[in-house]
N, C-alpha and C positions, 0 to 999 in steps of 0.2 A: 449477409454479413452484418453483425451488430455494429452500429456506428452512430455517433451523435456529434454534431458540430455546434459549439457554443462560442459565439463571438469570434469565429475564425479558428477556434481550437478544436481539432479533430480528436475524438475520443473513441477508441476501438480496442479490440483485443491486442492489436500489434502496436499500440502507442504507450508512452509513459502514462503514469497515473495522473489524473486531473485532481489537484488538491485544492480544497476549499477551506479557507480560514473563516469559520463561523463566528462572527463578532456578535451577532444577535443584538442584545441591548447592553453589552459590556462597555459601550461608550457612555452609559449612564445619562443619556439625554444630551450629551455635549458634542457638537460638531467638531470642535477642536480635538477632543479626545478620540473621536472616530477617525479623524485624519491621522492622528498619531498612531492609531492601530493599523490603518491602511499602510502607512510608511513602514512600520515595523514588520507587517506581514510581507510586504514586498521584499524586504531584506532576507526573509527566511526562504524565499524561492517558491512560495505558493502560486498557483495559477489564478485564484479568484478569492474575493472577499465577499461576505454575505451578511446582510442585516435582516431584521424582521420588521414588517410593517403591518400595523393594525389600525383600523378605524374604531377606536375603543367604544365610542358612544353607540355604534350600531352592532358591535361585536358581542358585548356582554349584556346580560339582563340588568335591569335597573337595580335589582336586589344585590347582585354581585358587584356592580359598579359602585354602589353606595355602601357596601359592607365595610366595617372597620378593618384596617390592615396595619396593625401595630406590632412590628417585629424589627429585628436588627437590620433586616434587608429592605425595609420599607422606605420609599421615597415620597410617601404621602399618608395622610390620616386614613383615607379610604383606599380600597383597591383601585377604584377609578382614578383617583389622584395619583396613586403610585404609577399606574400604567401611563397616564398622560405625561408625567414627569420624564419618563423614559423615551417617549415617542419623538422622532424627528419628523419635521414637516416637509412639504414638497420642496421648499427652497433649500433645505439642508440636503435633501437627496440630489437635487440638481448640482449643488456645490460638490458633493462627494462623487458624483458621476464624473465631473471634470477632473478631480484629483485622481480617481482611478484610471482615467484615460491617460493622464500625464505619466502615471507610474507604470502603465502597461498591464494593469490588472483587470480581469473580468469582474464586474460589479453587478450583483443582483440581490434579490431579497426574497424572503418568504412572504407570500401574500396570505393573510389570514381571513380575508373577506373580499368581496367583489369590488368595493370602493378602493381598497388598497391596491388590488390588482390593476384596476383601471389607471390609477395614478402612476404606478410603476411602468405601465405600458406607454402612457403619454410621455414619460421621460426616456422612453426607448431603451429601457434596460433589456439586456439580451436574453434573459432566461427567467423562469419562475421556479421557486422552491415551494413545494406543498408539504406542510408539516404532517407528522403521523396522525395528529388529532383530526385532520381533515380528510383522511383517506376514505372515510365513509360519507363525506360531504359531496355527493355527486353533483348537486347544482353548482357548487364552487368549482369542482373539477371541470365541468363542461364549460363554464364561463371562462376560466383561465385557458383551457384548451383552445377556445375560440379566438384568443388574442394572438395566436400564431407563433408563439415562441417555444423553445425547448422547455420541458418540464422535468424537474428532478423531484421525485416523489418518495418520501419516507414511508416506511411500512411498520413502524413500531406498534406493538400491541395487536397486530393483525393476524388473521388466518389467511390461507391461500384463497379462500372464497372471497374475503374482503379485497385482496389484491386483484383477483379476477374482476370483481365488480368495478373497481376503480379503472382498470385497464379497458373494460367494456365501455365505460363512460368517456374516457379520453380518446381511445384509439380511433374511432370513426371520425373524429374531428382533427386530431393531431397525433401523428405517429412518432414525433420526436420526444421520446420519453426515456428517462433513466430511473430505474427502481433502486432504492437504497434499503438494504437490510438495516434494521435499526432496533435497538432495545430502548424503549422510551422511559428510561429511568436515569436519574441524574445525581451521581454517576452510575453507570451500569457496571455490575460485577462481571468478572471474567466468566463465571459460571453461567451467566445469562446472555452472553453475546450471541450464541448459536450461529457461529460463522458458517456452518455447513448450509444454512439457508441460502447463502450466496450461490452455491452449486444448484440448489433446488430452483431458485429463480432463473438462473441461466438456462437450465434445462426446460423449464416451463415456458419461458419467453425467449426463444433462440434468436430473435431479431432485436432484442432490447439490451442496451448497456445496463450493467448492474454494478452497484457500488456499496459503500458502507457509510452510514452516519454513525460515527464512533463516539459514544459517550463514556467510554472507559478512560481512566485517567493516565494511561501510559501510551507508548507508541508501538509496541511490538505487535499488537493484534492487527493493526492496520497493514503491516507487511504480510502477515498471514492471509489477510483478506485479499491482497493483491495476488498472491499465489493461487488463491481459489478462483480468481477471475474478476475481482472488483477492479474497476478502472476509474472510479470516482471515490475519493475519500474526503469526508467532511469531518473536521475537528474544530471544537470550540477554541477560541483564541482570546487571550487577555495579556495585559502588561503586568498583572500582579495577582497572585492567588489569594491575597488578603483583601482585595478591593471589595467594596460593598456590593452585594448581589449574590444570588444563588449559583450562578454559572461559573464564577471565577475560580472556585476551588478545584474543579475538575477540568478546567480549560488548560490548554498548553500555553506556556509562556514562550517568548520568541526563541529561546535556545532549544526548547523541546520541539517546537514546530520546525525549526531549521534541521534538527536531527531526523525528524520524521520524513521531511521532504528529501533529505540526502539519502536515507535508506531506501525510500520508494524509488528514487531515480537510479539507484545502484542495482536494483533487482534484475532488470533485463540484461544488463552487462554480466552480472554474476551468473545468470542462467547459462550463458554461452550457447554453443550450437549443438550440444549433445554428443559430439564425437570424443571418445576417450583417447587421449594421446599424451605422450610425455611433453613437458614444456621446458624451454631453455632455463627458466628460473628455478626449476627443480633439480637441475643437473648437479650443482655443487652440493646441496644438502643431501641428495641421495647417494652421491659418491662417498660422502663422509659417513653416512649411516648404513649404506649398503655393505655387502660382503662379497669376497672372492674366495676361491678355494686355494688353500696353501698346504704345504707339507706339514704334517703333525710332528715330524722328526726327520732327521737326515735320511734320505732314501737313495739307494744306489741305482745306477743305470741298469736296466734290465729287470728291476723289481716289478713284480706283478701287483698291481694295486688291489688292496683289500679294504673292507670297512675299517675305519679308524686311521688309515694312512693320510687321508686328506680331511681338513676341517675348514669351516667357514670363519673368516676373519675380516674385520673392517680395516681399511677403507676399500671400496670397490673401484680402485683406480686402474687396475689392469688384471689380467688373468681371467679365468673362466668363472662364471657365476655358479652358486651352489646348486642350481637345478641341473647342472651338467654332471653331477657326481655319479648318478646311476649309469651313465654311458661310459664313464671312465673305469669303473670297477672291472677287474679282470684283464685290463690292458697292461702291457709292460712299458716301463719308462724308457724313453729314447735317450735320456740323459739323467744324471744325478740331480737331485733337488736338495738344497739346504733346508734346515728347519725354518718354517714360516715363509719359504720362498713360494711365490705364486706359480701355479701350474698353467701352462699355455697349451693351446690345441696341438702345437707341434712337439710337445714334450712326451707324447705317447705314441706307441707303434700300433697303428690300426691295421687290421687284416686287409690285404689287397683284394680288390674287387675280383670276382671270378672272371676268367677269360671267356670271351664270347665263343659259343659252340661253333665248330667248323665241320664241314662235310668231307 
């Protein structure tokens, strides 16, 4: 059975969806803003909040770190300054861990490098996220796997061979894995979501929980993903679509996230048990809309019913249903019927059953 437990939350085919509010760097380097996002996320009903952690000096080449970064979303003159301005340090993560615990939220982060993974492990965060860009980074995958926590691995831009390679790197060390179908564009167009890959991943890895990292700017596709078997949904989260930064425009605001969580939680109930049966709530509407057989005109007692004598009329409050018409034709009436009077089973004379043969 495919199953994964993160911080006491069991995730499996028979559980509700585990919903992650991906805050990333939408906190803009502010602990106070991150706390605001945590509290807002809690109000929407998500299970988890997630950040991104980078050791920028070791992660980027000097050329990229020192390259000019002059645009409307920049927080620094160079790309390195920009990334450093957005980064939260160990103390901030410790503070946020306490806030998440107080709120009852699972809190973890994407580790982009080994130093960041080690820091997150030292703070005892309960899981790791691996970004699509590191699916081919087998040294990092093995290092994080060795830290002994569940791993949620995005697969944007990958082939199945890439996913196999990552699973081969992680699996012998750590079997607590969730694979996320992902389209690594921001935002992702509906035409490029390829949600059917969820089925492909579930069939290829029958013991692995599968989910969706959803970069599309709506909520409907995540519910489709759940129906295909996704049990983890990750959506970017912000307080404002107009905030500075590239992620805000396609992130969900609190109302959107609340609706997403609501819809995902409703699906198992809406699916029901598969038994087709009439419901009490349907009785009155169907009585009003349904039909019964009535006399098309006054019909005398003894009249043999022919086509056109009886017609279907609403409401279906009493009398025989229209499907009984065929068995009534050719039978004589036991009593007279007024125009539009409902015909009952006792209103026709049926042939007596043949007597039992005697010797």
